[in-house]
LUMVEXVEX-933016 format. One record per residue: x, y, z of N, C-alpha, C in turn; residue in one letter. Coordinates in steps of 0.02 Angstrom, whole numbers, plus 32768, in hexadecimal, padded with zeros to 4 digits. Atoms other than C-alpha are relative to their C-alpha. Last residue first. Layout:
XYZXYZXYZA;...
This chain:
7FCC803380011C1DE1427C4D803C80157FD6X;7FCD7FF27FCF1BB5E1DD7C76803A7FCD8000X;7FE57FBC800A1B4AE1DF7BDA803B800D802FX;7FDB7FFF803F1B32E1227BDE802080447FF5X;7FC180237FF51B02E1257C96802B80017FC1X;7FD37FD17FDC1A7EE1A97C6E80447FE0800CX;7FEA7FCD802F1A2EE1387BED8032802F8020X;7FD28020802F1A27E0A77C68801D80327FCEX;7FC3800B7FDA19DAE1147CEF80357FE07FD4X;7FDA7FC18000195EE14D7C6C803F7FFB8029X;7FE97FF280441923E09B7C4B802B803F7FFFX;7FC7802C800D191AE0747D05801E800C7FBBX;7FC77FE77FD918ABE10D7D1F803E7FD57FF3X;7FE77FC580241839E0D67C91803D801D8025X;7FDE8019803C1827E02A7CE2801E803A7FD8X;7FBF80197FEC1800E0787D8B80287FE87FC4X;7FFE80457FE91772E0D87D3B80477FED8013X;7FEC802E8035176BE1957D3480017FB9801CX;80378015802B1710E2187D9C80147FD57FC4X;7FFD7FD9803E17A7E2717DE67FCD7FEA7FCCX;7FF97FB97FF0178CE23B7E9B7FFE802B7FC0X;80427FE67FEE174CE1917E608003804C800DX;80287FFD803D17F1E16C7E087FBC801F800EX;7FE67FC980281853E1987EA57FD780097FC1X;80177FC27FE217E4E1297F118019803D7FD9X;80497FFA800217FAE0957E9C7FE88043801CX;80147FEA804218B4E0AD7E7E7FB5800B7FFCX;80128036802E18D2E0A17F387FED801D7FBCX;80347FEA802E1932E1197FA97FF17FC77FCFX;80318034801119A4E100803E7FC9801D7FD4X;80417FF77FDF1A2FE180803A7FCF7FCB7FE7X;800D803B7FD51AE3E15280107FBF80078028X;7FFB7FE97FBB1B03E2027FCC7FF27FC88032X;7FBB7FE87FF71B27E1BD7F1F800C80178047X;7FD6803B7FFB1A83E15C7F2D80498014800BX;800A801D7FBD1A23E1FB7F52802D7FC3800AX;7FE27FD37FCE1A6FE24E7EB97FF97FE38046X;7FB7800880021A49E1BA7E488021802A8036X;7FF080437FE61990E1B87E7B804C7FF78004X;800F80007FB9197CE2747E6180157FBE8020X;7FCD7FD57FE019D3E26F7DB77FF77FFE804CX;7FC1802580021967E1DB7D80803880288021X;800380397FD118C7E22F7DBB80427FDB8002X;7FFC7FE37FBD18F3E2D27D6380007FC88034X;7FBB7FEC7FF51915E26F7CC48009801E8045X;7FD7803C7FF6186FE2167CCF80498011800DX;8012801E7FBF1812E2BA7CEB802B7FC2800EX;7FDD7FDE7FC91871E30E7C5C7FF07FE38045X;8027800C7FC31839E28C7BDC80238020803CX;80477FEF8006186DE2BC7B2B7FD77FF9803FX;802180137FC2192AE2BD7B1C7FB880198000X;80407FDB7FFF197EE2BD7A717FD97FE7803DX;803D80247FEE1A33E2847A837FC3802F8000X;80347FF280311ABBE2E07A237FBE7FDF800FX;8011803E80231B42E28C7A8B7FCC800B7FCAX;7FC6801680271B8DE3347ABB7FEF7FC27FD6X;7FFA7FD380391AE2E3747AF1803A7FEB7FD3X;80368011802F1AC9E2DC7B608004802A7FC1X;7FEC803E80211B72E2FA7BB17FCC7FEA7FCDX;7FC87FEF802D1B41E3AE7BD480187FC37FDAX;801D7FE0803B1A9AE3767C1C803580147FCEX;801E8033802A1AF3E2FD7C917FE4801F7FC0X;7FC98027801C1B61E3877CD77FE67FCB7FD0X;7FE37FD780361AC8E3F77CEB803D7FDE7FE1X;802C7FFD803A1A71E36C7D4B801F80287FC7X;80018042801F1B03E3487DC07FD680027FC1X;7FC2800480261B16E4037DE080077FBC7FDEX;80087FD9803D1A5FE4077E11803F7FFF7FD5X;80328020802B1A71E3797E8E7FFB80257FBEX;7FE0803B80201B12E3BF7ED87FD17FDC7FD1X;7FD97FE880391ABCE4677EF680217FC67FDCX;80298005803D1A3EE40C7F65802680167FC1X;800D8046800F1AC1E3F27FED7FDB7FF97FBDX;7FC3802480141B04E4A27FEB7FF37FB97FEBX;7FC77FF17FD61A58E4F57FEB803B7FD47FEBX;7FC38022801519D4E4F87F6480398018802DX;7FCE7FD880231931E5297FB8803E7FD87FEFX;7FF87FB87FF718E2E4BF7F787FF780118049X;7FC67FF17FD618F5E40A7F44800B804C8002X;7FF780327FCB1852E3C17F01803780158032X;804080067FDC1815E4537E9780067FD0803BX;80077FC67FD418CAE4797E687FBF7FFC8029X;7FD7800C7FC518DFE3CA7E227FF780388033X;802080377FDB184EE3E57DAB80267FF08040X;803B7FE47FE01898E48D7D797FDA7FCC8028X;7FE97FD97FC61942E43F7D587FC4801C8026X;7FEA80307FCE18EEE3BE7CE7801680248040X;803B80227FE6188FE4457C8980137FCE8037X;80217FD47FD0192DE4AE7C777FC37FDD8020X;7FD37FF87FC61991E4237C257FDD80298036X;8004803F7FDA18FFE3FA7BB2802980068040X;804480037FE418F1E4AF7B787FF97FC2802CX;80027FCF7FCA19ADE4B87B5F7FBD7FFD8024X;7FDA801E7FC819ADE4167AFA80028030803CX;802580367FDF191FE4587A8E80267FE4803CX;7FF8804080231979E4FC7A657FDD7FC98029X;7FC380277FF61932E5967ABA80037FC17FD5X;801380467FFA18B0E60D7A71803F7FD58009X;7FCE8031801618E1E6C17A917FEA7FB9800EX;7FDF7FEB803E185DE74B7A97802F7FCA7FE4X;80327FF9803417E5E7077B18801F800F7FBBX;801F80408012186EE6C47B897FCC80047FC8X;803E7FED802218D4E7657B877FDC7FC17FE7X;80067FB880031968E75E7BFE7FBE80167FE1X;800B7FE87FBC195AE6A67C2D7FF2804B8000X;804480137FEE1945E6797B747FEF80198047X;802E7FD5802819E1E6DB7B457FB87FF18012X;80007FBD7FE41A41E6887BD47FD0802E7FDBX;802380037FC01A11E5D87B9E7FF98046801EX;8047800E800D1A41E5F87AE87FD780018041X;801F7FC680201AE5E64C7B177FB67FF67FF5X;80067FCA7FCF1B19E5C57B927FD9803B7FE2X;803280177FD01AF4E53D7B117FF480358036X;80427FF780201B53E59B7A8A7FC87FED8030X;80158035802D1BEBE5A67AFB7FBB80107FE3X;7FE380417FED1C50E61A7B6A7FEF7FCA7FCEX;7FBF800980211C2EE6C17B15801F7FBD8011X;8009801C80421B75E6B87B4380417FF37FDBX;8002804A7FFC1BA5E6D17BF97FF77FDF7FBCX;7FC8802180211BE2E7827BDC7FF97FB57FFAX;7FFC7FE880451B3EE7DC7C0180377FDD7FD9X;8036801E80261B24E7727C9C800580147FB6X;7FF3804980031BCFE79D7CE47FC97FDD7FD7X;7FD0800F80361BB6E8567CB9800B7FB57FF7X;7FBB80067FE91B1BE85F7D29802E7FED7FC5X;7FDC7FC380141A77E89E7CDE804A7FFD8013X;80037FF980491A27E7F17CE08027803D7FE8X;7FCF802E801E1A61E7D97D94800380097FB4X;7FBD7FE87FF01A06E8747DD380357FD57FDFX;7FF67FC280261965E8437D7C8046801B800AX;7FF8800E8047196FE7917DBE801080407FD8X;7FD27FCD8019198EE7C27E7380097FFC7FB4X;80227FC17FF618F4E7647EB0802C803B7FEAX;7FEB7FD27FCC1948E6CE7E637FD5803F8005X;8029800C7FC418F8E63D7E06800980388034X;8046800280131933E66D7D577FD27FF6803CX;80157FBC801219DDE69F7D9B7FB580037FF1X;800B7FDC7FC119EEE5F57DEE7FE880477FF3X;803E801B7FE319D8E5A27D437FEF80258041X;80387FE580281A5CE6147CF87FBE7FE9801BX;80077FBA7FF11AD5E5EB7D867FC780217FDAX;80217FFD7FBF1AB6E5317D707FF480498014X;80468011800D1AE2E5427CB97FD780038040X;801E7FC780221B81E59C7CEC7FB77FF37FF0X;800D7FCB7FCF1BAAE5177D6D7FE0803D7FDFX;803A80147FD91B95E48B7CEC7FEF80358035X;803F7FF480221C08E4E87C747FC27FED8028X;8022804080091C9AE4F07CEF7FBB800B7FE0X;7FE48022803A1D08E5897CD97FDC7FBF7FF0X;7FD9803D7FF81C97E5E77D51801C7FE67FBEX;7FBC7FF380161C60E69C7D34802C7FC18000X;80037FE880451BA5E6747D3B8046800C7FE3X;800D8039802D1BC5E60B7DD57FFF80167FB8X;7FC4802A80011C17E69C7E317FF77FC47FD2X;7FCF7FDE802A1B87E70E7E01803F7FD67FFAX;8016800680451B0AE6927E49803380207FD1X;7FF6804580161B6BE6837EEC7FEC7FF67FB7X;7FB9800C800D1B78E7407F01800D7FB97FE6X;7FE47FDD803A1ABAE7567EE980497FF17FF3X;7FBF7FE87FE81A7CE6D57F668027801D7FC5X;80077FBA7FEB19C3E6C47F418041801B801CX;80277FDC803219CBE6247EDA7FF680498012X;7FD57FE280321A59E5E97F4A7FD880297FCDX;7FC18022800D19DEE5CB7FD7802980257FCCX;7FEB7FFD8045194CE621802980447FDF7FF8X;7FC18023800718EBE60080C7801380007FB7X;7FFB802F80381868E68480DC80447FDF8000X;7FC97FF3802E1852E6D4818780027FCA7FCAX;80198000804517A4E6BF81D08038800A7FCDX;80178043801317E0E689827C7FEB7FFC7FB7X;80377FF880301843E72B828E7FEB7FBC7FE6X;803F80007FDB18ADE719832B7FC380087FD3X;800A80407FDC1949E6E282CD7FBE7FFD8025X;7FE780007FBB1934E779825A7FF37FBD8022X;7FE880447FF21914E75481A2801E7FFB8046X;8039802D7FFE18A7E7EE817C80147FB88011X;80397FE37FDB193CE85681457FC47FD17FFCX;8011802B7FC719C9E7E3810B7FC4801B8028X;802B8036801719D0E83780607FEA7FD18038X;80477FED7FFC1A13E8D680B27FD07FC77FEDX;8024802B802F1ABEE88380CD7FB5800D8005X;7FD28024802C1B42E8EE81227FD97FDD7FC8X;7FD77FCC801F1ACAE96E816E80327FE07FCFX;80267FE580381A50E8DF818C802880377FDCX;7FFC803180361AD4E88B81FA7FDD801B7FC1X;7FBE7FF7801E1AE1E92A8262800B7FCE7FC7X;80027FC080231A25E92582828043800D7FDDX;8021800C80411A34E86C82AC7FFC80417FD7X;7FD28026802C1AB6E89283317FE07FF67FBCX;7FCA7FD380141A47E918837F80307FDF7FCFX;801D7FD1803119B3E8A1837D803480347FE9X;800E8025803E1A15E81783D37FE7802F7FCAX;7FBF800A80201A5BE89084547FF77FDB7FBDX;7FE97FBF801819AAE8C8847D80437FFA7FDCX;80247FE8803B1967E8178486801B80417FE4X;7FE67FBC800219E7E7CD84FC7FE380237FC2X;80307FD07FE4197AE734851C801980478002X;7FF27FF87FB81A03E6B185077FD280338021X;800F803F7FDF19BEE676845F800E8002804BX;8048800C800019B9E72A84227FEE7FC08027X;801F7FD17FCF1A6CE74E84567FB57FF38005X;7FF180197FBC1AA9E6B083FB7FE0802D8035X;801E80427FF51A50E6DD8359800C7FE88047X;80497FF77FF91A7AE797835D7FDF7FBE8012X;800B7FDB7FC21B32E771837E7FB58009800CX;7FF9802F7FC81B33E6EB82F87FF680228043X;8034803380041AEBE762827680047FD2803DX;803E7FE57FE21B57E7F382B07FC77FCD7FFCX;7FF67FF67FB81BF6E78F82907FBF80178020X;800380427FE11BB7E75581E780078004804BX;804680147FFA1B91E80981B27FFA7FBC8023X;80217FFE80411C43E84281D97FB97FE6800AX;8037802E80111C98E86F827C7FEA80067FB8X;80287FDC80311D44E8BE82917FC97FD37FE7X;800B8027803D1D87E87383337FD480277FD0X;7FF67FD9803D1DBAE8FA83AE7FFA7FD97FBFX;7FB9800280141DD6E8908449800D80227FBDX;7FD87FD97FD01D2FE8C28496804980047FEBX;80127FB980081CD0E88583FD802C802C802CX;7FE07FE9803D1D2EE7E084047FF1804A7FF4X;7FBA7FF57FEF1CF9E7C984B98026801A7FC2X;7FFD7FC17FDB1C43E7E08485804880118013X;800D7FC9802E1C56E7598401800480448023X;7FC87FF7802E1CA7E6DC84767FF8803C7FD2X;7FC67FEB7FD91C27E6F18501803C800F7FD2X;800C7FBB7FED1B96E6E78487803D801C8026X;7FFC7FD6803C1BD7E64784387FFC804A8013X;7FBA7FFE80141BF9E5F284DF8009802E7FC3X;7FDC7FDB7FCC1B4AE621851C804A80067FEEX;80077FB880051AFBE5EE8477802680288035X;7FDE7FF17FC11B3CE53D84688001804C8008X;802F7FF47FC91AB8E51783E38020800D8044X;801280407FE11B2CE4C583657FD5800A803FX;801C802D80321B39E55A82F07FE67FBF801FX;80437FE780111B53E5D083827FDD7FD07FD1X;802B800A7FC61BE4E56783C47FB880177FF1X;800D80487FFB1C31E55E83177FD27FF2803BX;8033801080331C1FE61B83047FEE7FB68002X;80407FE67FE91C7BE63583A87FC87FEF7FCFX;801580277FC61D0BE5C383757FBA80168017X;8012804380191D1DE61182C97FE47FD58039X;80427FFA80201D19E6BD831A7FE97FBD7FE5X;80327FF77FCC1DA5E69083917FBA80047FE3X;800B80427FE21E08E64C82FF7FCD80048039X;8025802880311DF3E6EF829E7FF17FBA801DX;80477FED7FFE1E26E75383387FD67FD47FD2X;80177FD980391ECBE6F483427FB5800E8004X;7FE37FBD7FFF1F04E6BD83EF7FE2802B7FC9X;7FD57FED80391E93E6278405801A80478008X;80007FB780001E52E5F784B3802F80187FC8X;7FD07FE1802E1E22E53F84AC7FF9804C8002X;7FC17FF77FDC1DCCE4F68545803480247FD6X;800A7FC87FD21D1EE50F84F8803F800D802AX;7FF97FBE801F1D58E4A684657FF9803A8031X;7FBC7FF580181D78E40484C3800980487FE9X;7FD47FFE7FC61CD6E40985268048800E7FECX;800C7FBF7FE11C74E4328488802E800A803CX;7FD97FCE80251CC9E39E84357FF380478019X;7FB8800D7FFC1C8DE32384BA802980377FDEX;7FE97FED7FBD1BDFE36E84CD804C7FF88006X;80077FB77FFD1BC2E3638411801A80198043X;7FC67FE380221C07E2B284137FFE804C8000X;7FC580117FD91B87E27B8495803F801F7FE2X;7FFC7FD47FC61AF9E2D8843F803F7FF3802AX;7FDC802B7FD01B14E2828398800F802B803EX;802880067FC21A90E2DB8332801E7FCF8032X;800E80477FFB1AEFE2BD828E7FD77FF0803EX;802F801080351AE1E37882707FF07FB57FFDX;803F7FDC7FF11B31E39983197FCC7FEE7FCBX;802480297FCE1BB4E31282F87FBE80218013X;8016803E80201BE7E36E82597FD97FD58030X;80377FF1802E1BEBE41882AF7FE57FBF7FE1X;803B7FED7FD91C55E3DA83407FC3800B7FD3X;8017803C7FDD1CD0E37F82CF7FC0800F8027X;8025802880321CDAE41982617FE57FC08020X;80407FDD800C1D0BE48282F97FD57FD87FCEX;802A800C7FC51D8EE400832A7FBC80227FF8X;8016804680041DD5E40482797FD27FF0803BX;8033800480351DDAE4C2827C7FE57FB97FF9X;80407FE47FE91E33E4C083247FC97FFA7FCCX;80147FD280351EBFE44982F27FB9801A800EX;80167FBF7FE61EE6E3FE839C7FED80327FCBX;802C80027FC51F4DE36F835A7FEE80468017X;7FFC7FBE7FE31F96E38D82AB7FD18005803CX;7FC47FDF80181FBDE2E5825B800B80448021X;7FC8802C7FF01F40E27E82BF804280217FECX;7FF17FF97FB81EC6E31082BD80387FD28016X;7FE47FBE7FF21ECFE31681FF801480078049X;7FBC7FFF801C1EB6E25B81EA80228043800FX;7FD7802B7FD41E20E25E825F804980007FE9X;7FF27FDA7FC21DDAE2F281FE802A7FD88031X;7FD17FCA80101DEBE294815980128028803EX;7FBF8020800C1D99E1F781A1803580357FF1X;7FE2800C7FBE1D0AE26081E980467FE07FF8X;7FF37FBF7FE11CE3E2A4813B80237FF68044X;7FC47FE4801F1CF4E1F980E9801380418022X;7FC8802B7FEA1C76E1AF81638042801A7FE4X;7FEC7FEE7FBC1C02E2448146803B7FD68019X;7FD080357FF11BF8E22F808A801E800D8045X;802180357FDB1B5AE2988077802D7FC68012X;8016803180311BA1E3077FEE7FDE7FC48022X;80357FE280281BA8E39680697FE47FCF7FCDX;803B7FFA7FD61C0EE32980DF7FC4801B7FDAX;801D80437FF51C8AE2F5805A7FBF80048027X;8019801680411CA6E3AB80267FDF7FBB8006X;803F7FDE800E1CB6E3E180DC7FE17FE87FBFX;8032801D7FD31D3BE35D80FE7FBC801F7FF4X;800F8042801C1D9CE39880657FCB7FDD802BX;802D7FF680391D90E44B80A37FEC7FBE7FE0X;80417FE97FE61DDAE417814A7FCD800B7FC8X;802280397FE11E64E3B380F87FBA80138018X;801A802980371E8FE448808A7FDC7FC3801AX;80417FE480151E9DE4B881237FE17FD87FC7X;803680157FD31F23E44381687FBC801C7FEAX;80307FCA800A1F9AE45480D57FC07FF08026X;80047FD67FC42022E3E3811C7FD0803A7FF9X;801E80257FC7200AE357809C7FFC80278041X;7FEF7FD87FC52029E3D2800D7FE17FE0803DX;7FC37FD8800C2030E36E7F6B80178025803EX;7FCB802E80161FB5E2E57F9D804280257FF7X;7FE880257FC51F4CE3617FFF80397FD17FEFX;7FD77FD27FD71F40E3D27F67801D7FDC803CX;7FC27FF380241F07E3437EF5802E802E8029X;7FD7803C7FF91E86E30D7F76804380097FDDX;7FE37FFF7FBD1E45E3C07F7C802B7FC3800DX;7FCE7FCB7FFA1E2BE3CA7EC080247FFD8043X;7FC78011802C1DD3E3217EB4803880338008X;7FDE80397FE21D66E3487F4C803D7FEC7FD7X;7FD87FE57FC81D3BE3F37F0480277FC88021X;7FC47FE4801D1D03E39F7E62802D801D8037X;7FDA8037801E1C89E3317EC18041801A7FE2X;7FDB80257FCD1C51E3C27F2E802B7FC87FE3X;7FE48033802D1C1EE43C7EA6802D7FD3802AX;802480407FFC1BAEE49A7F21801A7FCA7FD2X;8033800380341BE4E54A7EF17FDD7FBD7FFDX;80337FCE7FF31C41E5637F947FC77FFE7FCEX;802480127FC31CA1E4C07F827FC68030800CX;8028803C80111CD3E4E17ECF7FD67FEB803BX;80377FE9802B1D09E5907F037FD37FC57FEDX;80327FE07FD41D6DE5457F927FC580197FD8X;802580367FDE1DC5E4D07F177FCA801D802DX;802B801F80331DF5E5657EAA7FD57FC9801FX;80377FD2800E1E35E5C27F427FD07FE37FCEX;802F80037FC81E9BE52C7F7A7FC4802D7FF2X;8023804080071EE9E5227ECD7FCE7FF78039X;80317FF980361F12E5DC7ED37FD97FBF7FF6X;80357FD17FEF1F62E5CC7F7E7FCB80047FCAX;8031801B7FD11FC3E52E7F577FC6802F800DX;7FF07FF57FBA201AE5707EBE7FC87FE7802DX;7FDC803A7FE82000E5217E1380128007804AX;803080347FEC1F78E5A17DEE80227FC18019X;801D7FF47FBE1FF9E62C7DF47FD47FC68016X;803E7FDA80002058E5E57D5F7FE380068047X;8029801C7FC9210EE5B17D6A7FC280298008X;80388025801C2151E5E17CC07FD27FE38035X;80257FD5802D21C4E66B7CFD7FC27FDE7FE5X;802C7FD47FD921F7E5FF7D907FD8802E7FD4X;7FDF7FC17FF12238E57B7D1B7FD0802C8026X;80287FC480072204E4C67D15802C803D800CX;80067FF180472258E41E7CF97FD6803E7FF3X;8044800E80142235E3E67DAB7FF5800F7FB6X;800A80487FF922F0E3DA7DCC7FB97FEB7FEAX;7FDB802180362306E4897D867FF47FB58002X;80277FF7803D227CE4C87DF980227FDE7FC5X;803C802A7FFB22D3E47F7E917FD780037FC0X;7FE9804580082379E4CE7E5E7FC57FD08000X;7FEF800780482324E5777E4780177FB97FF1X;803F8001802622D2E5637EF3800E7FF67FB5X;802080417FF62378E5347F437FBF7FFA7FD8X;7FD88032802423D0E5CB7EF77FDF7FBB8006X;800E7FF780472343E63C7F3380267FCD7FD6X;80438019800C2353E5F47FE37FEE80067FB6X;7FFB80498001240FE60F7FE17FBC7FE17FF1X;7FDF8012803F23F3E6C57FB180067FB47FF9X;80317FF680362374E6D9803E801E7FEC7FBCX;803280377FFD23ECE68B80BC7FCE80067FC7X;7FDF803D80172476E70180857FD07FC57FFFX;7FF57FFC80492401E796809380227FC27FE5X;80118041801E23BDE764813F800F7FFE7FB4X;7FEE80387FD5240DE7EE81A87FF57FBC7FDFX;8024800B7FC22400E86C811C80177FC28025X;7FCD80177FD02481E89B809A7FE17FF38044X;7FCB802280262409E8A9800680367FE4802EX;7FC9800A7FD02379E8CF807C80397FDA7FDEX;80057FCE7FCB22E7E9178017803C7FFD802FX;80087FBD801D2304E8BE7F72800380368035X;7FBF7FEA80182348E8277FD07FFD80457FDFX;7FD57FF27FC722A6E81680338043801B7FE8X;80177FC27FE2223BE8287F97802B8013803CX;7FEA7FC9802A22A2E7A27F407FED8044801DX;7FB87FFC7FF52286E7297FD0801E80397FD8X;7FF57FE07FBF21CDE7547FC7804A80048012X;80147FBA800121C3E7317F0C800F80248042X;7FCF7FDB80292227E68F7F137FF0804B8002X;7FC27FFD7FD921BCE6497FA18034802C7FDCX;800D7FD17FCA211CE6767F41803F8009802CX;80077FBD801E215EE61F7EA57FF880358036X;7FBF7FE38011219DE58B7F097FFB80457FE1X;80197FC9802A20FBE55E7F61803C802B7FEBX;7FF780138046213AE4B77FA37FE780347FD0X;80408016801C20EFE4D9804F80067FEA7FB7X;8014803D7FDC219DE4DE809D7FBF7FE47FE4X;7FD48035801821D1E55B80177FEE7FBE8021X;801980168041213AE5C68041802A7FC77FE4X;803E80267FF6216FE5CB80F77FE57FE57FBEX;7FEE80407FE22221E60080CB7FC37FD3800AX;7FE18027803621E1E688805880127FBB8019X;80368019802B216FE6C580E3801B7FD57FC8X;802280357FDB2203E6D1815B7FC77FE27FD7X;7FD5803B80002266E73280D87FDD7FC68024X;7FFF801D804321D6E7A980B8802C7FC27FFDX;803C8029800721BEE7C281737FFE7FE07FBAX;7FEE80457FF52273E7FE817A7FC47FD17FFAX;7FF28025803F2235E89E812880127FB7800BX;7FDD80397FE221E5E8E681C5800F7FCD7FC8X;7FB87FFB800C21BEE987816780277FC78021X;7FF0801280462103E9648155804A80017FF1X;7FBF7FE1801020F4E965821480157FEB7FB9X;7FDD7FF57FC1204AE93D8262804480227FF5X;80177FC97FD61FE9E95A81C18029800D803EX;803E7FE180151FF2E8DB81357FEA803B802BX;7FF37FD9803C20A8E8AD814F7FC380277FEAX;7FCD7FCE7FF02083E8778201800B802D7FC4X;80217FCD7FD81FDFE82081D5803180378015X;80237FD3802C203BE7C7814A7FDD80378026X;7FCE7FD4802020B3E77E81C77FDF80327FD2X;7FE77FD17FCE2022E73C8230803280317FE1X;80377FD27FF01FCCE6ED819A801780368031X;80037FCD80352073E6A681637FC78031800BX;7FC67FD57FF72086E64C820A800080387FCCX;80147FCF7FCD1FD5E60B81F4803A8030800FX;80357FD580192005E5B9814F7FED80368033X;7FE47FCC802B20ABE576818C7FCB80317FE8X;803D7FE080182063E514821F8015803D7FD5X;8017801D804020FBE4A382317FC0801E7FE5X;803180347FF2211EE4C282EA7FE27FE27FC1X;7FDD80387FE121BEE51F82BE7FD17FC78010X;7FD6801F8034215BE58D824780227FC3801CX;802E8029802920DAE5AC82D080257FDF7FC6X;8011803C7FD82169E5E483427FD17FD37FD8X;7FC5802C800321AAE65B82BC7FF27FC08026X;7FFF801E804320FBE6A682AA803B7FCF7FFAX;80358033800020F3E6C383677FFF7FDB7FBCX;7FE680397FDA2199E71D835E7FCE7FC78002X;7FCC802080282155E78D82D4801C7FC38023X;80228026803520B6E7B2833580337FDA7FD6X;802080397FE0211CE7E483CE7FDE7FD47FCBX;7FCC802F7FED218FE85283667FE37FC18021X;7FEC802C803720F8E8A3831380357FCD8012X;7FB78001800020AEE8E983B580197FCE7FCBX;7FE47FD780351FF8E9168393804B7FFF7FFBX;8012801A80431FAAE88783F5802080277FC7X;7FE57FCB802C2004E8B584967FF67FEB7FB8X;7FF77FC37FD91FABE85585218018803A7FD6X;80417FEB7FE71F66E7CC84B2800580438025X;80257FE18038200CE7C584567FBB80188016X;7FE37FBE800C206AE7A784F87FDA80257FC9X;80187FD67FC91FF3E7188521801B80487FF8X;80467FF2800E2016E6CE84757FE2802D8036X;80007FCC803420D0E6DF84967FB880127FEDX;7FEE7FBF7FE320BBE682853C800080387FCCX;80307FEC7FCC205AE5EE84F680108046801AX;803D7FEA802220C4E5E284587FCD801B8033X;7FEF7FC0801F2164E5D884BE7FC2801E7FDEX;80017FCD7FCB2115E5518529801080457FE5X;80467FFA7FE920ECE4ED848D7FF980328039X;80297FD6802C2194E50F843D7FBA800A801AX;804080167FE52205E4D084C87FCA802B7FDDX;8023802B803022A0E4E8845C7FC17FE0801DX;7FF880447FE52302E53084F07FE07FCC7FD2X;7FB8800F80032315E5D1848C80107FBB801CX;7FEF800B80462259E5D0847480497FED7FF8X;801580458011223DE5B8852F80107FF17FB6X;7FD7802E7FD922A3E65485547FEF7FB77FEFX;7FBF800680222251E6B284C6802E7FCF8025X;80098027803C21A7E68D851280407FF67FDAX;800580477FEC21DFE6CA85BB7FF77FD37FC3X;7FBE80167FE9221BE76E856F7FFF7FB78015X;7FD58006803B2178E783850F80457FE68013X;8011803F801F2112E76085AC802B7FF37FC1X;7FEE80367FD3216DE7EB86087FF27FBC7FE0X;7FB7800880032164E863857580177FC6802CX;7FF18024803E20A8E8478567804B7FF37FFAX;800D7FDA803E209CE87C861C800E7FD47FC4X;7FD0800B8035208DE81386BB7FEC80257FC0X;80258018803A201DE866873E80327FF77FC7X;7FD88011803A2070E87987E97FD47FE37FC8X;800B7FCE80341FFBE8D2886480287FF17FC0X;80438005801D1FEAE83A88D57FF480327FC9X;800B8042801E20A3E82988F57FBD7FFE7FDCX;7FD98003803E20BEE8E389127FF57FBE7FDBX;80247FD98032202FE8E8898F80247FFD7FBDX;803A802780152081E85B89F17FDA80247FC9X;7FE7803880292127E8B789F77FC67FD77FE5X;7FEB7FE4804120CEE9568A3280187FC97FD2X;803D7FF080252072E8F38AB88011801B7FBBX;801C803F80192115E8A78AF57FC3800D7FD4X;7FD2801780342163E9548B047FE67FC07FE1X;800B7FD6803C20CCE9968B62802B7FE87FC6X;803E8017802120D7E9038BDA7FF280277FC1X;803F7FE87FE4218BE9328C007FC57FE27FDBX;80277FDF80362225E8CA8BD47FBB8012801CX;
């Protein structure tokens, strides 16, 4: 063999670049051998190379089903039906199967029916019919019918309700809701993560870590749990643990863009700016559709690394999404720190809540907000009086304080909230729990017909109780002094409050 021939052979070796098809074929080979982890590795690589190929995404979804991650499998299948190939009808059957595993029988029934509507004699038609029969049998055993199965009984709607409670700062209620979901759906990994967040926001850090430990024991490598671990240890100022979890997470290379963004945002949040910047810039190159949050973290990480021009360009794009952020640039030392009182969507969500304490909180936030005029003209504010007499009286006073005189209990309720606001502002996630505690107490007081006359003492008792619930060191003496009342008066009001809440 000549030297030229050898050179050509060598050139051929070095010019070989595996394609998405190559990795897909290898992944299928491992899948057929039931080596799911290797199959996942190769199919994910195929997807990175050919992100728009629906067959690759579908196979990846099937692997996630086999691995027990039914929720993420459905996310992938939905991405196919939502754009990659709306005519890939078998995705409906696969989604039905996933929903059945999650115990979401209504959703499973609907998607199995959708598959049969489109593919009466399809490859999975017999399987879909059997699945429908099993679902009907399951519902009969539960004493329910599919026609009467309400949306809110499904996992997705219950998770959404719990997320709203979490976002609006109603952490105690969120914990109750999330615990109920975990009990019924022990494989709902996202619920564990939200439960850990609720405990952490309420100051119950031991409980938060306990939930994450349980999740990672059941679902090792859960990226969201690892991200939460890093964030929690960062806020606990545990440098050793921060380094440990950063080291774990920087080795993870997620396939989904949303997971890549979660990872990058976590790094930015915990001061790992180089890792954050690298991840965010890579997402841009891969065609990720950015939103205001993406540009916030890009601007923040770029600024801290000295890439001033990129930081300013990112912030300019953020302002296009959210003009209210103008003046709050990471490099602006004079930026104002604002909380829920200046977060328009959060206030509107509270005003529409089914929970009376959240609606009262929403009205109070409206009165403090720089968006007050805009909120007062919103349909949600105009309709709030239809909930209850207390809502109506408080809302009318907020809208026209000189014209509408509130009831005594409303005036007292607002005075206490105002005293708390002077001590705890801005109102962020943690502080929201304090105000929701107070509005819950004020509702119980109204039911009992109690006449309240000392707002300072009541504010002190609420403040003291809230700190105790969070296991924070606080004395009755220092709390009483902060609000200008005696320790004896504080003890008296603590007793009254216990009666209302018992």
